[in-house]
N, C-alpha and C positions, 0 to 999 in steps of 0.2 A: 777624621779618614785619609786627608790630604799627606798627613804625617806617614802614615802609615805606607800608602801609595811612592810616596818619595823612597822609604826603606827598603820596599820592595824591589824598589828600580836599581837603587845602587845593590843590590845584595849581590854576591857573586854568583856564575851557574855553579850548578853540580859538576863533581868529578866523574868524569865515566865510573871511577870504580865503584860508585854508587849505584850504578842501576838497578844492582840483583838486592838492596837495601830495605829491610822490611816485609818484603815479600810474605814471610808467615812471620807471627811473634812466636815470641819463644814458648816452652813449655816446659812447665813443670815436674813431666812426667819423663822419666831417661831409662827408667828399669823396672820389671816386672816385680812387683813385690806380694805381701799379704799368701793366704793358702787357696791355692787352688784347687785343692779336692782333702776338706778337712774331715776327718775320721768318722766313722759314727753314724753319717749321713747317707740318705736313700739317694738317688738319684732323681733329678727334676727336672722339669718340661723348660723347653730354651724359654718360651714367656712368661714364665712364673720369674725365672732367673732376671729376666729384664723387667720383671715390675717388684721385684724384693733390690736391686739395683736402686730404680728409680726413689722407690719410697724410702732406702736408705740415706739418698742424697736429700729428698727433700728435710728428714728429721735433719739432718745435720746441719744445713744452708740455710737458713731462711729466706736469703735472697733465690733460691732455686723457686722456678715456676713453671708448670704444666699445663700447654694449651693446644688444644686442635679441634679438629671435630670428633663429638660424639666421646671422649676421654671424660667427662664431668661426673657429678653425682647418678644420671638416669640410668648409664650406659655402663660405663667404665672401659672404652674402648669397643671396637667391633671387634678383637680379639682375646678381649679380656685384659688386655696389657696392663690398663689403667685401674684395673678392681678396686674400690672400694678407697682409692685415693683422694677423693675429692671427700672422702666420708670423714677421714683422718686428718684431712691436711688444711679443710675449710676450703669454700668456690671461688675466693681471690686469689688461692694459688693455684687450685687445678680445675680449668673450667672452660667448657664450649666454646668453639669459635664459629662465626657461621663460614659458608663454603667458600671459602675465597682465601684459596692458597697464598696468592703475592700479600697479602697481607698474612696470612700465619708462619710465612717466612720475612715478609721485610722488617715487619714489627722487631723481630729479634735486634736491628740495630738500635733502636732506639732504646729496648728494655736493655740493653749492653750499655749503651752509654751512661743509662743509669745507676749502672752496678748492680743490675739484677743479673740473674745467669738464667736463660732460658730452655728449659726442655720439650721443644715442640715437634707437632707429628703430623705430617701429610699422610690420609688415611692409605692410601695405595699410589704405588711409584706410576701410575697411569696418570695422576690426578698433581703430579708435581707441576706441570709444564707451565700454567699460570703462576707460577711461582720462582722459575727460573730467570723469570729479569729483572728480581728482587736480588736473588742469592749473585744474579752474573757482575751485576750492574751499583750493586751497592754494599753488600755483603761481603762479598769477599775479595772486594777491593779498597775498604774501607781504612785498613791497615796502612794499605800500599800508596795512597794517596793524600794523608794525613802525615805521613812521613812518619808513621810511627806511636803518633797520638792517639788513635780513636780503632782499636783492634776491636774485634765484635767476635765475641765468647757466646756462643750456641749449639744446641745440641742439635740436630733437626733428623728425626727417625723417618725411615721410610721402609714401611710392608714392601716386599716387591718377587716377583720371581712367580710362576707359571704352577698352580696347585689345584688341582679338586672339579678342574671345567669352570675356573673364574669365568672366562670369557674373554673378549677383547678389552675390553675395558676393567680389568683386574687383573692381570698378568704380567705384565710389561717390567722387562730389567733396561733399566736406564744409565748403567753405570758408565758406559763408553760416553755418553752426555757429559755426566756428571766432571768426569777426571781428566775433562778439557776446557774447565773453570779452574782457572789460578789461582791459587790464594784459599779456596776450602780443603778439609781434607775427608778421606772417602773410604772408610772401614766395612767391610762384608765377613761380620764370622760366622762361623757355621758349626759351633757349639753353645751350649747353655753358660758354660763356661766362660767361654772369649767373649760373650755377648756381654755379659756383666762385666769381664774387664774392661772392653771395650770401651762402654756405656762409662764407667767411671774416668777412665781416660780423657775422651770426649768430654766432658762435664769440665775436667778441671784443664783443658787445654785451651792455649786465649784464642785459638782462630774456630772459623765458622767447621763444623763435623755434622757430615753428613752418614748417619750408619744405616747400612742398607740391611733388614731383618728378610729371611726368606721365610714367607707364610707356611710351605712346605717343613718345613724345619721348626715350627713353631710348638708343635705336638709330639713332633714323629711318630705322626700317620702313613708316613709313605715308608711299604715295605723297604730296610732298608738304611733307615735314617737312626738307627734304635741310638745309636753313637751321636748324637744331639742330645740328648738327656746327659746329663752330669751331675755328680755332686755338686750343688752349687757353692761356690767358695766365699772365703770370709769376707767382713764386710770392709776389710783394708785392701784386696784382692785387686790388682788392675795391672795392664798390659800397656808395655809403651806404643803408642799408634806407628806404624814401619814397621812392626818387627812379626813375620811368618811362623809359623809353625808346623812343623815336620810329624808329615801324620803316618808312613812307613819308608821302611829303612831299606834301600835294597841291598844284598849282600853279593850279588853276582857281579862279576866285571860285565857282564851282557846283560844292562841295565836299561830301562827306558823312566824317564823323570818324568811325572805327571805334575802339568804347577797349574793349580786351578783353586777356586775358593766357591762360598755357597753348597749348591747343591751339587758342584761338580766333584766336591769332594766323594762323598758318597757313593756317585755313578765310580771314580778310580776306584775306590776299595771295594768296590762290590767284583771290578774287573778283575783289578787286582790276585785275584783268587784263583785265577787259570794259569797263572805266571809266577808259582812260589821263590821267592827272594829275588825278582828280575825288576820289581816295580818299585818306585821311591815316591814317594808323592810330597808334595809343599801345597801346603793351604796357606794362599797369602795372607790373608785376615785382614790386610790394609791393603788397599789400588793406588790411593796418594794422599802419602809417600809409599812408596815401595820399598821391597826388603830387598835390592837388588844384589847385593851380596850375598848372600840363600839361596837365591835364582842361578846366580851363576854359578855357586859351589857344587848343586844339584846337578846342572846341564853338564860340566865340566866333570863332572866323577860319572855320571853315567854314559856320555856322548852321544844321546840320541833324548828327545824332549815332544813331549805334546800339551798342549795349554788348551785346558778343557773350559768351558763358558757356556753358558746358558742363552744369552744373546744370540744371534745371528754373527759367526766369523766376519763378515765381510765389512769392512772397516769398522773395527769394532777395537777396545780396550786390549783383547785376546790377543788380534790380528797385530798390533802396535806390538806389545810384548815381545810375540816371536820375532817379530823384525828386530828388537832390541838384543833377543836372545842369539839371534843369528850375526849381527854386526859383532857382539863382545865376546861371544864364547866358539867362534867360527873355526879356528885352531883346534878345540877339542871337540867339533863335532861328526860323528862317522855318517851322518844321517839328514836329508833336510828336516827344520823342525815343521812338524805338523799342528796344526789349529781345529779343534772338534767346538763346533756350536749346534745354535740351533737354526731351522731350515729359513729361509729369508723372506718370511709371508709379510704382508703389509700389516697385520695382526694377528692374534693369539684364537686360534678358535674356538667356541665354546664346545663344541663337540668332545666330549674325554678319548674315542678314536683317534681323530685326529690332531689332539693336544699332545696326547702319547707318540704318533707317530712324527709329529713336529720338535720336540724333545729331543738333546741327546740322551742316552741309559749305556748303561756299562755292557751293553753288548756291541754298542758303537764304539765306546772306549776299548772294548778287546779288539775290534776289527784296524782300529790305529797302532795300538800295541802291539798286535802281530804283526804288521805290516813294517813296523821300525825296527825290531829285534830281526830282522828277514836282510839287513843294511850288514 
């Protein structure tokens, strides 16, 4: 110990250039691969695309584990997102945990250090708060504080969003908090194909990846979300984290770029029907890291921009993105960047009328698009 202490005292100070070294471990996934829409297959609901993705990972990788509340043999997940997996792979690889989110997230650090690849579930986004201590102080910082020796490889699945009168304890959106945790990645797919491709990318990434999955898109029961159902991609299909998806292309030079993700994609698609050729929609898919290049290209092309989120806009990821667009694209903007989000209530009401009133929708998106087009 004395020799190691003396060695530490005599070690040179780090160079200023090393400040940003080891913020993120390198990822092997750098390009989209595989077949996104194999021929001859029927569309599959989003939750089943996720189920099949995890099943394929467990079958191919004996070091992979799936655990969380109610994912085991008895229930197979509250959304049936883990149905039959415990029966197929055994209770030592697919198992229930106590109602203890700090353990669920914190244990991924030790699991990863032992050479395992944990896929864990926080049952609802509202329940993630007890686990944020472990995510912020341990999982996100391990690679940086160990000088690159201890990356934490973990997939953290989090059902999110308001849907079907879930009420104040099952409806929250938490992406703004998560995106302020440096050292993790945050993805938010809006279709079954994207969910499967991003789950695969998250698994092979050498950093903690939070996968936000909107409950209202799982089965496409919400009117207008039918396109969340997609043909299930091939087993080798994978999407690099940090790449957006162009949903709709504007044909008119007098247009609005709608930058959004999750349920916002479907609000924007419905609203765009009122403005043929005048709306371009970009589905971010990845919030951290962000596909800045695609965002800036869309805004520069259209000259007008609307950022749509399910969160309240105040102090949000969306408002920060709007500020970034205003800073980087100022010379190309013909109007102020607009941001649309939910009403800023302390909680999401259980009552269905109040829930619908709180949330953005196609009409609210249309109103913003119409105002922007008057500039």
